[in-house]
C-alpha positions as CSV (number, residue, x, y, z in Angstrom):
1,M,0.0,0.0,0.0
2,L,2.8,2.4,0.8
3,L,4.5,1.8,-2.5
4,A,1.3,2.5,-4.5
5,S,0.8,5.9,-2.8
6,C,4.4,6.9,-3.6
7,Y,4.3,6.1,-7.3
8,A,4.6,9.1,-9.6
9,P,4.5,8.7,-13.4
10,K,7.7,9.6,-15.3
11,R,7.4,13.0,-16.9
12,N,10.3,14.0,-19.1
13,C,8.5,16.5,-21.3
14,L,11.2,18.5,-23.0
15,P,12.0,15.9,-25.8
16,F,8.3,16.3,-26.9
17,H,8.5,20.0,-27.5
18,Q,9.7,19.5,-31.1
19,G,9.6,16.7,-33.6
20,T,7.2,14.6,-35.7
21,F,4.3,12.8,-34.0
22,E,1.3,10.5,-34.6
23,Y,-1.9,10.4,-32.8
24,T,-4.4,7.6,-33.3
25,T,-8.0,7.6,-32.0
26,V,-11.4,6.1,-32.8
27,I,-13.9,8.4,-34.5
28,N,-17.4,7.1,-35.3
29,G,-16.2,3.6,-34.9
30,S,-13.2,4.0,-37.2
31,L,-9.5,4.2,-36.3
32,K,-8.1,7.5,-37.5
33,T,-4.4,8.7,-37.4
34,S,-3.2,12.2,-37.5
35,R,0.4,13.2,-38.1
36,F,1.8,16.5,-36.9
37,E,5.1,18.4,-36.8
38,R,6.0,20.6,-33.9
39,S,8.6,23.3,-33.8
40,E,9.4,25.7,-31.0
41,N,6.4,27.9,-31.7
42,F,4.2,26.1,-34.2
43,E,2.4,22.9,-34.8
44,V,1.3,21.7,-38.3
45,E,-1.2,18.8,-38.4
46,Y,-1.9,16.5,-41.4
47,Y,-5.2,14.7,-41.3
48,E,-7.1,13.1,-44.1
49,G,-5.5,15.3,-46.8
50,K,-6.0,18.5,-44.8
51,I,-3.4,20.7,-43.2
52,D,-4.1,22.7,-40.0
53,S,-1.7,24.9,-38.2
54,A,-1.5,26.3,-34.7
55,R,0.6,28.5,-32.5
56,I,2.0,26.6,-29.5
57,R,2.9,28.4,-26.2
58,W,4.6,26.3,-23.5
59,V,3.4,27.4,-20.1
60,N,6.0,25.1,-18.4
61,D,7.8,22.0,-19.5
62,C,4.6,19.8,-19.5
63,D,1.7,22.3,-20.2
64,C,1.0,24.2,-23.3
65,V,-1.8,26.1,-25.1
66,L,-2.5,25.6,-28.8
67,T,-4.3,28.3,-30.8
68,R,-5.3,27.6,-34.4
69,L,-4.0,30.1,-36.9
70,R,-6.9,30.0,-39.4
71,P,-10.0,28.8,-37.6
72,N,-13.1,28.1,-39.6
73,S,-15.6,28.6,-36.7
74,Y,-15.9,29.9,-33.2
75,Q,-15.3,26.4,-31.8
76,E,-12.0,26.2,-33.8
77,S,-10.9,29.6,-32.6
78,R,-11.0,28.5,-28.9
79,P,-7.5,27.7,-27.6
80,L,-6.8,24.2,-26.4
81,Q,-4.9,23.5,-23.2
82,M,-2.8,20.3,-23.1
83,R,-1.0,18.7,-20.2
84,I,1.5,15.8,-20.6
85,L,0.7,13.4,-17.8
86,S,3.4,10.7,-18.3
87,T,6.2,9.9,-20.8
88,T,8.1,7.0,-22.1
89,E,11.1,7.1,-24.4
90,D,9.0,7.7,-27.5
91,S,5.5,8.6,-26.4
92,Y,3.4,10.5,-24.0
93,T,0.0,10.3,-22.4
94,F,-1.8,13.6,-22.3
95,E,-5.1,15.3,-21.4
96,F,-6.6,18.2,-23.2
97,S,-9.6,20.5,-23.2
98,Y,-10.7,23.9,-24.4
99,V,-9.3,26.7,-22.2
100,G,-11.9,27.4,-19.5
101,D,-13.7,24.0,-20.0
102,G,-12.0,21.8,-17.5
103,K,-15.1,19.5,-17.1
104,N,-14.7,18.1,-20.6
105,K,-11.1,16.8,-20.6
106,Q,-10.1,14.1,-23.0
107,R,-7.0,11.8,-22.9
108,G,-4.8,10.2,-25.5
109,T,-1.4,8.9,-26.3
110,I,1.0,10.4,-28.9
111,V,4.0,8.7,-30.4
112,K,7.1,10.5,-31.5
113,I,8.2,9.2,-34.8
114,N,11.1,11.6,-35.4
């Protein structure tokens, strides 16, 4: 019992600030994969033949805010907050939600491919 209460997930977030990544999720019963490239200040996502870009601002080593550069709707114009919860050598588990909407957090895992 004592060991379980002392366990803290590994969080080495700096290696995930830049690189090429893949995110796979289930949408309407189908497995979908998105690829994105992240630099110091920007993130460019490639998904089903479409390209989307966002400004990324790191609040600290493991928390950032993403703001789309060319939103098509009010919903897309809302910034997303993301927190890296745990890391491995080539992936991280994270949670995200729209800024100010902490009740609707979602989780996922992203793999660094380069």
